[in-house]
TORTISE-369470 format. One record per residue (C-alpha): residue number from 1; x, y, z; residue in one letter. Coordinates in pm, 1 decimal, decimal comma, always signed. Layout:
BEGIN
n = NUM	px = X	py = Y	pz = Z	res = a
...
This chain:
BEGIN
n = 1	px = -3469,7	py = +1318,3	pz = +220,6	res = x
n = 2	px = -3171,1	py = +1516,6	pz = +232,8	res = x
n = 3	px = -3012,4	py = +1287,7	pz = +400,0	res = x
n = 4	px = -3029,1	py = +1037,5	pz = +220,3	res = x
n = 5	px = -2901,2	py = +1280,5	pz = -99,3	res = x
n = 6	px = -2590,0	py = +1342,1	pz = +120,3	res = x
n = 7	px = -2581,0	py = +983,3	pz = +143,6	res = x
n = 8	px = -2595,3	py = +875,4	pz = -174,3	res = x
n = 9	px = -2341,0	py = +1156,8	pz = -291,3	res = x
n = 10	px = -2093,6	py = +1034,7	pz = -34,8	res = x
n = 11	px = -2107,3	py = +683,3	pz = -208,8	res = x
n = 12	px = -2100,7	py = +865,4	pz = -514,4	res = x
n = 13	px = -1763,9	py = +1004,1	pz = -413,6	res = x
n = 14	px = -1671,2	py = +651,2	pz = -277,9	res = x
n = 15	px = -1705,0	py = +511,2	pz = -637,6	res = x
n = 16	px = -1572,5	py = +813,6	pz = -826,7	res = x
n = 17	px = -1248,4	py = +903,5	pz = -656,7	res = x
n = 18	px = -1099,6	py = +575,0	pz = -672,3	res = x
n = 19	px = -1122,1	py = +602,6	pz = -1043,2	res = x
n = 20	px = -1054,9	py = +931,2	pz = -1106,5	res = x
n = 21	px = -726,2	py = +891,6	pz = -864,8	res = x
n = 22	px = -600,3	py = +542,1	pz = -1102,8	res = x
n = 23	px = -651,1	py = +768,1	pz = -1425,2	res = x
n = 24	px = -463,4	py = +1029,3	pz = -1291,2	res = x
n = 25	px = -183,2	py = +814,9	pz = -1158,9	res = x
n = 26	px = -140,6	py = +527,9	pz = -1387,6	res = x
n = 27	px = +138,2	py = +659,1	pz = -1537,6	res = x
n = 28	px = +324,8	py = +805,5	pz = -1242,3	res = x
n = 29	px = +511,7	py = +576,4	pz = -1002,4	res = x
n = 30	px = +355,3	py = +340,9	pz = -736,6	res = x
n = 31	px = +384,9	py = +635,2	pz = -436,3	res = x
n = 32	px = +197,5	py = +900,9	pz = -679,7	res = x
n = 33	px = -60,3	py = +699,4	pz = -752,1	res = x
n = 34	px = -138,1	py = +629,7	pz = -371,9	res = x
n = 35	px = -148,9	py = +1038,3	pz = -314,4	res = x
n = 36	px = -495,7	py = +1163,5	pz = -225,7	res = x
n = 37	px = -686,9	py = +1259,0	pz = -523,1	res = x
n = 38	px = -653,4	py = +1632,5	pz = -448,3	res = x
n = 39	px = -287,9	py = +1623,5	pz = -451,8	res = x
n = 40	px = -316,1	py = +1408,2	pz = -799,3	res = x
n = 41	px = -449,7	py = +1729,0	pz = -917,5	res = x
n = 42	px = -251,1	py = +1982,8	pz = -822,9	res = x
n = 43	px = +36,1	py = +1845,0	pz = -978,5	res = x
n = 44	px = -162,1	py = +1734,1	pz = -1272,3	res = x
n = 45	px = -361,9	py = +2031,7	pz = -1334,2	res = x
n = 46	px = -161,3	py = +2366,5	pz = -1271,3	res = x
n = 47	px = -383,6	py = +2623,4	pz = -1476,9	res = x
n = 48	px = -655,0	py = +2734,7	pz = -1202,9	res = x
n = 49	px = -915,0	py = +2727,4	pz = -1460,9	res = x
n = 50	px = -829,6	py = +2368,4	pz = -1576,2	res = x
n = 51	px = -808,1	py = +2267,4	pz = -1231,2	res = x
n = 52	px = -1164,0	py = +2398,2	pz = -1127,2	res = x
n = 53	px = -1336,2	py = +2235,9	pz = -1432,5	res = x
n = 54	px = -1138,8	py = +1890,3	pz = -1301,9	res = x
n = 55	px = -1323,9	py = +1919,9	pz = -972,4	res = x
n = 56	px = -1651,5	py = +2026,3	pz = -1148,2	res = x
n = 57	px = -1635,6	py = +1753,2	pz = -1364,5	res = x
n = 58	px = -1554,8	py = +1466,8	pz = -1075,7	res = x
n = 59	px = -1891,8	py = +1641,7	pz = -871,1	res = x
n = 60	px = -2095,8	py = +1590,4	pz = -1194,2	res = x
n = 61	px = -1954,9	py = +1191,5	pz = -1232,8	res = x
n = 62	px = -2003,7	py = +1211,0	pz = -833,1	res = x
n = 63	px = -2362,4	py = +1315,4	pz = -905,1	res = x
n = 64	px = -2435,7	py = +1085,0	pz = -1138,5	res = x
n = 65	px = -2333,4	py = +779,8	pz = -958,8	res = x
n = 66	px = -2560,2	py = +919,5	pz = -650,5	res = x
n = 67	px = -2855,0	py = +966,0	pz = -892,4	res = x
n = 68	px = -2826,8	py = +587,2	pz = -1051,1	res = x
n = 69	px = -2807,7	py = +490,8	pz = -690,5	res = x
n = 70	px = -3167,7	py = +616,8	pz = -582,6	res = x
n = 71	px = -3358,3	py = +453,6	pz = -741,7	res = x
n = 72	px = -3198,8	py = +127,6	pz = -599,4	res = x
n = 73	px = -3213,2	py = +243,6	pz = -249,9	res = x
n = 74	px = -3619,2	py = +358,1	pz = -341,9	res = x
n = 75	px = -3681,6	py = +17,0	pz = -408,1	res = x
n = 76	px = -3435,7	py = -195,6	pz = -207,2	res = x
n = 77	px = -3504,8	py = -36,7	pz = +99,6	res = x
n = 78	px = -3859,3	py = +40,3	pz = +58,4	res = x
n = 79	px = -3962,0	py = -186,3	pz = +385,7	res = x
n = 80	px = -3688,7	py = -59,2	pz = +612,7	res = x
n = 81	px = -3740,1	py = +200,2	pz = +851,8	res = x
n = 82	px = -3596,9	py = +505,1	pz = +763,5	res = x
n = 83	px = -3395,3	py = +525,5	pz = +1020,5	res = x
n = 84	px = -3188,6	py = +159,1	pz = +962,8	res = x
n = 85	px = -3167,2	py = +264,0	pz = +647,0	res = x
n = 86	px = -3007,4	py = +585,1	pz = +707,1	res = x
n = 87	px = -2788,6	py = +397,6	pz = +977,5	res = x
n = 88	px = -2725,8	py = +157,2	pz = +659,4	res = x
n = 89	px = -2593,0	py = +427,2	pz = +422,1	res = x
n = 90	px = -2407,1	py = +584,5	pz = +693,0	res = x
n = 91	px = -2267,0	py = +270,0	pz = +816,2	res = x
n = 92	px = -2135,6	py = +174,7	pz = +458,1	res = x
n = 93	px = -2039,0	py = +528,8	pz = +358,0	res = x
n = 94	px = -1759,5	py = +498,8	pz = +702,4	res = x
n = 95	px = -1641,1	py = +170,9	pz = +627,4	res = x
n = 96	px = -1598,0	py = +201,5	pz = +238,9	res = x
n = 97	px = -1359,4	py = +524,1	pz = +353,7	res = x
n = 98	px = -1185,6	py = +302,1	pz = +618,0	res = x
n = 99	px = -1278,6	py = +560,1	pz = +904,0	res = x
n = 100	px = -1537,6	py = +636,6	pz = +1142,5	res = x
n = 101	px = -1548,2	py = +1014,0	pz = +1096,7	res = x
n = 102	px = -1757,2	py = +1234,5	pz = +812,8	res = x
n = 103	px = -1675,2	py = +1136,3	pz = +463,2	res = x
n = 104	px = -1376,1	py = +1320,8	pz = +336,3	res = x
n = 105	px = -1428,8	py = +1588,7	pz = +25,8	res = x
n = 106	px = -1328,0	py = +1590,9	pz = -335,6	res = x
n = 107	px = -1226,0	py = +1954,5	pz = -319,5	res = x
n = 108	px = -886,6	py = +2084,7	pz = -361,8	res = x
n = 109	px = -745,8	py = +2331,0	pz = -169,0	res = x
n = 110	px = -679,3	py = +2635,4	pz = -303,3	res = x
n = 111	px = -297,0	py = +2749,2	pz = -389,8	res = x
n = 112	px = -193,2	py = +3053,2	pz = -298,6	res = x
């Protein structure tokens, strides 16, 4: 089940990241709204403790979305073989991110 939880967390990120990005960039120029989430956090939150708090809050939202998706997955995919379910989740995650590689993490790089 660890693979399922990982996929659900990735799907949660796909839901939360655009919402937080839009919220952080709402009053900014269009170019800034399209910046990666990590960069928006670095620009809007300059205090390291506040930045870490924002990162934890984002991860809490990601977990909440993943936890809400878990029962849906259990009921909707109940009759689907595990390998097919896993493949569908992996494809949905990659497709939603517009990539074929691994999902992008929400962690922001540490400033020196």
